[in-house]
C-alpha positions as CSV (number, residue, x, y, z in Angstrom):
1,M,-25.6,-6.4,0.7
2,S,-22.2,-7.3,-1.2
3,E,-21.8,-8.8,-4.6
4,T,-18.8,-11.0,-5.9
5,L,-18.0,-9.3,-9.2
6,V,-17.5,-11.9,-12.3
7,P,-13.9,-12.7,-12.1
8,G,-11.3,-11.6,-14.8
9,A,-7.8,-10.8,-15.7
10,W,-7.0,-8.3,-12.7
11,T,-10.4,-8.1,-10.8
12,V,-10.9,-11.7,-9.8
13,G,-13.0,-11.9,-6.7
14,V,-13.4,-8.2,-6.3
15,Q,-16.6,-8.0,-3.5
16,R,-18.5,-4.7,-4.2
17,E,-21.0,-3.2,-1.7
18,V,-22.8,0.0,-2.0
19,L,-23.9,1.7,1.6
20,P,-27.2,3.7,1.4
21,N,-25.6,6.7,1.5
22,G,-24.2,5.6,-1.9
23,L,-20.4,5.4,-0.9
24,R,-19.4,2.2,-2.9
25,I,-16.9,-0.1,-0.7
26,L,-14.4,-2.4,-2.9
27,V,-12.3,-5.7,-1.4
28,Q,-10.2,-7.8,-3.5
29,R,-8.5,-10.4,-1.3
30,D,-4.6,-11.2,-2.5
31,R,-2.4,-13.3,-0.4
32,S,1.0,-12.6,-2.5
33,A,2.2,-10.3,0.2
34,P,1.4,-10.0,4.3
35,V,0.0,-6.1,3.4
36,V,-3.1,-4.5,2.7
37,A,-3.7,-1.3,0.4
38,I,-6.7,1.2,1.3
39,V,-7.1,3.9,-1.2
40,T,-9.9,6.7,-1.2
41,H,-11.0,7.8,-4.6
42,V,-12.7,10.7,-4.6
43,E,-14.5,12.2,-7.8
44,A,-13.4,15.6,-7.5
45,G,-10.3,17.1,-9.3
46,F,-9.2,20.3,-11.3
47,F,-12.5,20.0,-13.6
48,D,-14.6,20.7,-10.7
49,E,-13.0,23.8,-9.9
50,P,-15.0,26.8,-10.8
51,D,-12.7,29.8,-12.4
52,E,-12.6,31.5,-8.6
53,W,-11.7,27.9,-7.3
54,V,-8.6,27.4,-9.1
55,G,-6.4,25.1,-7.7
56,I,-8.5,24.3,-4.6
57,S,-8.6,20.7,-5.5
58,H,-4.8,20.2,-4.8
59,V,-5.0,22.5,-2.3
60,L,-7.7,20.2,-0.3
61,E,-5.2,17.1,-1.0
62,H,-2.4,19.1,1.1
63,M,-5.1,19.4,3.8
64,F,-6.7,16.3,3.8
65,F,-4.1,14.9,6.5
66,K,-3.8,17.8,8.6
67,G,-5.9,16.9,11.7
68,T,-9.4,16.1,12.9
69,P,-11.5,16.6,16.0
70,S,-10.4,13.6,17.3
71,R,-6.5,13.7,15.8
72,G,-4.5,16.8,16.0
73,V,-1.9,17.8,13.5
74,G,0.7,15.3,12.6
75,E,-1.4,12.5,14.0
76,V,-2.9,11.0,11.1
77,A,0.9,10.2,9.6
78,R,2.1,9.5,13.1
79,Q,-0.7,6.9,14.2
80,T,-0.3,5.4,10.4
81,K,3.3,4.8,10.6
82,A,3.2,3.5,14.0
83,A,0.9,1.1,12.6
84,G,3.4,0.0,10.2
85,G,2.2,2.1,7.1
86,Y,2.7,5.3,5.0
87,L,0.6,7.7,3.5
88,N,0.6,9.4,-0.1
89,A,-2.0,11.4,-2.3
90,G,-2.4,12.9,-5.8
91,T,-5.0,15.2,-7.5
92,S,-5.8,15.0,-11.2
93,Y,-8.3,16.5,-13.8
94,D,-11.1,14.1,-12.5
95,Y,-10.7,12.7,-9.1
96,T,-8.3,13.0,-6.1
97,I,-6.8,9.7,-4.2
98,Y,-5.8,9.2,-0.9
99,Y,-4.1,5.9,0.1
100,T,-2.3,3.8,2.7
101,V,-0.2,0.8,2.7
102,L,-0.1,-1.1,5.8
103,P,0.8,-4.6,7.2
104,A,-2.4,-6.8,6.8
105,R,-2.8,-6.9,10.5
106,S,-3.3,-3.2,10.3
107,L,-6.3,-2.9,8.4
108,E,-8.7,-1.6,11.1
109,P,-6.4,1.0,12.1
110,G,-5.5,1.9,9.1
111,L,-9.7,2.1,8.4
112,D,-9.9,4.3,11.5
113,V,-7.5,7.0,10.1
114,Q,-8.5,7.1,6.6
115,S,-12.3,7.2,7.3
116,D,-11.4,9.9,9.9
117,A,-9.7,12.1,7.5
118,L,-12.1,11.5,5.1
119,Q,-15.0,12.8,7.1
120,H,-14.0,14.8,9.5
121,A,-11.0,17.1,8.0
122,L,-10.5,20.5,10.5
123,L,-9.1,22.4,7.6
124,D,-7.8,24.3,10.2
125,E,-7.3,28.1,9.1
126,G,-3.5,28.5,10.5
127,E,-2.4,25.1,8.5
128,L,-4.1,26.2,5.6
129,T,-2.1,29.7,5.4
130,R,1.2,27.5,6.1
131,E,0.3,25.1,3.4
132,L,-0.8,28.0,0.8
133,R,2.9,29.0,1.4
134,V,4.2,25.6,0.4
135,I,1.8,25.0,-2.5
136,I,2.5,28.9,-3.8
137,E,6.3,27.9,-4.0
138,E,5.3,24.5,-5.7
139,A,3.5,26.6,-8.5
140,K,6.4,29.0,-9.0
141,R,8.8,26.2,-9.3
142,K,6.5,24.8,-12.2
143,L,6.5,28.1,-13.7
144,D,10.4,27.8,-13.9
145,T,9.6,24.4,-15.4
146,P,10.0,24.6,-19.3
147,A,8.4,21.1,-20.0
148,A,5.5,21.8,-17.5
149,V,4.8,25.6,-18.9
150,A,4.8,23.7,-22.6
151,R,2.2,21.3,-21.5
152,E,-0.1,24.0,-20.2
153,K,0.4,26.0,-22.8
154,L,-0.6,23.3,-25.3
155,H,-3.8,22.8,-23.4
156,A,-4.9,26.3,-23.5
157,L,-4.0,26.5,-26.9
158,M,-5.9,23.3,-27.8
159,Y,-9.2,24.2,-25.8
160,D,-11.0,27.5,-25.8
161,R,-13.3,27.0,-23.0
162,H,-13.0,23.8,-21.2
163,R,-11.4,24.1,-17.9
164,V,-8.5,21.7,-19.2
165,R,-7.0,25.2,-20.7
166,R,-6.0,26.4,-17.0
167,W,-2.9,26.8,-15.1
168,R,-3.9,23.1,-13.5
169,I,-2.6,24.0,-9.8
170,G,-3.3,27.8,-9.9
171,T,-0.9,30.7,-9.9
172,E,0.3,32.6,-6.9
173,E,-2.9,35.1,-7.4
174,Q,-5.4,32.6,-7.5
175,L,-3.9,30.5,-4.7
176,S,-3.7,33.6,-2.6
177,R,-7.3,34.6,-3.0
178,L,-8.2,31.0,-1.6
179,N,-9.5,31.1,2.2
180,R,-10.8,28.3,4.7
181,D,-14.6,29.2,3.7
182,D,-13.6,28.5,0.1
183,L,-11.9,25.5,1.1
184,W,-14.9,24.2,3.5
185,R,-17.5,24.9,0.4
186,Y,-15.4,22.7,-1.9
187,Y,-15.0,20.0,0.9
188,T,-18.6,19.6,1.6
189,S,-20.1,20.0,-1.7
190,R,-17.5,17.6,-3.6
191,Y,-16.4,14.8,-0.9
192,V,-19.6,13.3,-0.5
193,P,-20.8,9.7,-0.1
194,A,-21.9,9.2,-3.7
195,R,-18.8,10.5,-5.0
196,T,-16.3,8.1,-2.9
197,T,-15.0,4.7,-3.6
198,V,-13.2,2.8,-1.0
199,S,-11.1,0.2,-2.1
200,I,-9.2,-2.4,-0.3
201,V,-6.8,-5.0,-1.7
202,G,-4.3,-7.2,0.3
203,D,-4.1,-10.1,2.3
204,V,-7.4,-9.7,4.3
205,D,-10.8,-11.6,4.9
206,E,-13.4,-10.1,2.6
207,S,-16.0,-10.2,4.6
208,I,-14.1,-8.9,7.6
209,A,-13.0,-5.8,5.5
210,L,-16.4,-5.2,4.4
211,K,-17.9,-5.1,8.1
212,L,-15.1,-2.8,8.8
213,A,-15.6,-0.4,6.3
214,R,-19.1,-0.5,6.7
215,E,-18.9,0.4,10.2
216,R,-16.7,3.5,9.4
217,Y,-18.2,4.8,6.3
218,G,-22.2,3.7,7.1
219,E,-22.9,6.8,9.3
220,W,-21.6,9.5,6.9
221,S,-24.5,11.6,5.9
222,A,-25.5,11.3,2.5
223,T,-25.6,14.6,0.6
224,E,-26.1,15.8,-3.1
225,P,-23.1,17.3,-4.8
226,D,-22.9,20.9,-5.8
227,I,-21.1,21.0,-8.9
228,G,-21.3,22.5,-12.0
229,P,-20.0,21.2,-15.3
230,S,-17.0,22.4,-17.3
231,P,-18.1,24.8,-20.2
232,E,-18.9,23.0,-23.2
233,E,-16.3,23.3,-26.1
234,P,-17.1,24.5,-29.1
235,P,-16.1,22.8,-32.3
236,R,-13.3,24.1,-34.1
237,T,-11.0,23.3,-37.0
238,G,-7.4,24.9,-38.3
239,L,-3.8,24.7,-37.1
240,R,-3.0,26.8,-34.2
241,L,0.6,27.3,-33.5
242,E,2.4,29.4,-30.4
243,T,6.1,29.8,-29.6
244,L,7.2,30.7,-26.2
245,R,11.0,32.4,-25.8
246,G,12.9,32.1,-22.5
247,D,16.4,31.5,-21.3
248,V,16.6,27.9,-21.6
249,T,19.2,25.3,-22.6
250,L,16.7,23.1,-24.5
251,A,13.9,23.4,-26.4
252,H,10.4,21.8,-25.6
253,L,8.4,20.9,-28.8
254,L,4.4,19.8,-28.4
255,C,2.0,18.7,-30.7
256,G,-1.5,18.0,-29.8
257,W,-4.9,16.6,-31.3
258,P,-8.0,16.3,-29.6
259,G,-8.4,12.9,-28.9
260,V,-11.5,10.6,-27.2
261,P,-12.6,10.1,-23.6
262,P,-11.7,6.8,-21.7
263,L,-15.0,4.8,-22.7
264,D,-14.7,5.5,-26.4
265,L,-13.6,2.3,-28.3
266,A,-11.0,4.1,-30.0
267,A,-9.3,5.0,-26.9
268,T,-7.4,2.1,-26.9
269,A,-6.3,2.3,-30.6
270,L,-5.2,5.8,-30.0
271,E,-3.0,4.3,-26.9
272,V,-1.9,1.9,-29.1
273,A,-0.6,4.1,-31.8
274,A,0.9,6.3,-29.1
275,A,3.2,3.2,-28.1
276,V,3.9,2.7,-31.9
277,L,5.1,6.0,-32.1
278,S,7.5,6.5,-29.0
279,T,7.3,3.4,-26.4
280,G,10.5,1.7,-26.4
281,R,13.8,1.5,-28.6
282,G,12.2,-0.2,-31.5
283,S,9.2,2.6,-32.0
284,W,9.3,4.7,-35.3
285,L,10.2,8.3,-33.4
286,Y,12.9,6.7,-31.4
287,R,14.5,5.4,-34.3
288,V,14.1,8.5,-36.8
289,L,14.6,10.9,-33.9
290,R,16.2,9.9,-30.7
291,E,19.1,7.6,-32.3
292,R,19.7,9.9,-34.7
293,G,20.6,12.6,-32.2
294,L,17.9,15.1,-33.5
295,V,16.3,14.9,-29.6
296,T,17.1,14.2,-26.4
297,S,13.8,12.3,-26.0
298,V,10.9,11.9,-27.4
299,A,7.5,10.6,-26.1
300,A,3.8,10.4,-27.5
301,S,0.6,9.7,-25.7
302,H,-3.1,9.4,-25.5
303,F,-4.7,10.9,-22.2
304,A,-8.0,10.5,-21.4
305,P,-9.4,12.0,-18.2
306,T,-13.6,11.6,-17.8
307,E,-14.6,14.4,-20.1
308,L,-12.2,14.5,-23.1
309,G,-8.8,13.0,-24.8
310,M,-5.6,14.5,-25.9
311,F,-3.0,12.9,-28.1
312,T,0.1,14.4,-27.8
313,I,3.9,13.9,-29.4
314,G,6.8,15.7,-27.3
315,A,10.2,16.3,-27.9
316,E,13.1,18.0,-25.9
317,L,15.8,19.2,-28.4
318,Q,18.1,21.8,-29.9
319,A,15.6,24.8,-31.1
320,E,17.6,24.7,-34.3
321,R,16.4,21.5,-34.6
322,I,12.7,22.1,-34.5
323,P,11.9,22.2,-38.4
324,E,13.6,19.0,-39.1
325,T,12.0,17.2,-36.3
326,L,8.3,18.4,-37.1
327,D,9.1,17.0,-40.4
328,H,9.6,13.6,-39.3
329,I,6.8,13.7,-36.4
330,A,4.3,14.7,-39.5
331,Q,5.6,11.6,-42.3
332,A,5.3,9.3,-38.8
333,V,1.5,10.4,-38.4
334,L,0.9,10.3,-42.0
335,R,2.6,7.1,-42.4
336,L,0.4,5.6,-39.3
337,R,-2.5,6.9,-40.9
338,D,-2.3,5.5,-44.7
339,Q,-0.8,2.1,-43.6
340,G,-1.1,1.9,-40.1
341,P,1.5,0.0,-38.3
342,N,2.8,-3.7,-39.6
343,V,1.9,-6.6,-37.5
344,E,5.4,-6.7,-35.7
345,D,5.3,-2.8,-34.6
346,L,1.7,-3.7,-33.3
347,E,2.7,-6.5,-31.8
348,R,5.8,-4.9,-30.1
349,A,3.5,-1.8,-28.9
350,R,1.1,-4.2,-27.5
351,R,3.6,-6.4,-25.4
352,L,5.2,-3.0,-24.0
353,L,1.9,-1.8,-23.0
354,M,0.4,-5.2,-21.5
355,M,4.0,-4.9,-19.1
356,R,3.2,-1.6,-18.2
357,W,-0.4,-2.8,-17.2
358,A,1.4,-5.5,-15.0
359,R,3.8,-3.3,-13.5
360,G,1.0,-0.8,-12.5
361,L,-1.3,-3.4,-11.2
362,E,1.4,-5.8,-9.3
363,P,1.6,-3.6,-6.1
364,M,-1.6,-3.7,-4.0
365,E,-1.9,0.0,-3.9
366,G,-1.9,0.2,-7.6
367,R,-4.7,-2.7,-8.2
368,A,-6.7,-1.0,-5.6
369,A,-6.7,2.3,-7.2
370,A,-7.1,0.7,-10.7
371,V,-10.4,-0.9,-9.4
372,A,-11.5,2.4,-8.2
373,A,-11.0,4.3,-10.7
374,A,-12.9,1.9,-13.2
375,E,-15.5,1.6,-10.7
376,A,-15.8,5.5,-10.7
377,L,-15.7,5.8,-14.4
378,R,-18.2,2.9,-15.0
379,D,-18.0,-0.1,-13.3
380,V,-15.0,-3.0,-12.0
381,P,-15.3,-4.8,-14.9
382,L,-14.4,-2.1,-17.2
383,L,-10.6,-2.8,-15.9
384,D,-10.6,-6.3,-17.4
385,E,-12.5,-5.1,-20.5
386,Q,-10.1,-2.3,-21.3
387,Y,-7.0,-4.7,-21.1
388,E,-8.9,-7.2,-23.4
389,Q,-9.5,-4.6,-25.8
390,L,-5.7,-3.9,-25.9
391,T,-4.7,-7.8,-26.3
392,R,-7.3,-7.7,-29.6
393,V,-7.0,-4.1,-31.1
394,T,-5.9,-4.6,-34.7
395,V,-4.0,-2.9,-37.5
396,D,-7.0,-1.5,-39.2
397,E,-8.2,-0.4,-35.7
398,V,-4.9,1.7,-35.3
399,R,-4.9,3.2,-38.6
400,D,-8.6,4.0,-38.7
401,A,-8.3,5.8,-35.2
402,V,-5.5,8.0,-36.6
403,A,-7.2,8.7,-39.8
404,R,-10.2,9.9,-37.8
405,Y,-8.7,11.8,-35.0
406,L,-4.8,12.8,-36.0
407,V,-6.1,15.0,-38.9
408,P,-4.1,17.5,-40.5
409,S,-5.1,21.1,-40.3
């Protein structure tokens, strides 16, 4: 039986139904355009990979649309295009997402294709061999990208045991060891109804959309997931520093602090702190670093997948300017810790973040992905709660969060 959730800023009218097999269906009607987005959110990502399978989540993402018993190689994409739509997918630390956007009239064929690919992927051995070559080349290109190398090295420096410290999409050696049996075991143990949310947003009738989804996913057999948790990270203190040298035009400087998981109340305050530091031309680090020509770019963020959080500040710059830039970053963090942002800084950061929310949630696929992610993390109303927290966060809360988590060593 479906339930209509309490209306909110972004989740107004969302209907939710949990099938007997555990799969969750979310439907939100939006008449603003004659289109529909179908998002499949699977709670399986890089954090769910044991060491012998590093990179396999991304491999499965590539193989997801490579055919089923009833649709040969290329047919998933061809039939989606014939229905007027397009496909895309992405893998993160804690989930993998697949989506299609189609004319609203094509909801039924869109669900046919998406549900078939989810439940009946062939994972053909020949296709896997070809796709692994593509992914290995992607991994090699990443090794040749200084910003990517710096980011991965920062994670390895910050964490001793947690899976976030590993090279995210795998190395050539790791990927070359994967075979069809590995992929099948990962697919059948992680891609199960209880870890799957199907989110439909668009100009569709909610009852019809729920009925169509129920018919296509209701017979999927419930299976208990078989997933070992990431190793627990031991407490640690002290400063860690690593310098990598290579033939690069510009240096990449990254500073990182352990943050908080997404459900922690301090997560919003740390997100706002990052915006005060680096979002927009009025941000502290833009004015002191970018405007003065010390760096070519600077960015701060608080990234919080399910199990942890990471607060980072990064800059691209000439290597000889690293010491001066580090001084300015330290001064900005200390100022934020001791004084907090002033009201003008807070409101500027808040306004820019709210605009970012609006841009991300305006497209049907953006909203469908966001409500699915909230449901997977806790429940759909979480999305509105997090937005409300952003509108209410105070100067004191930002200062206190920085003082607690961005501690000097």
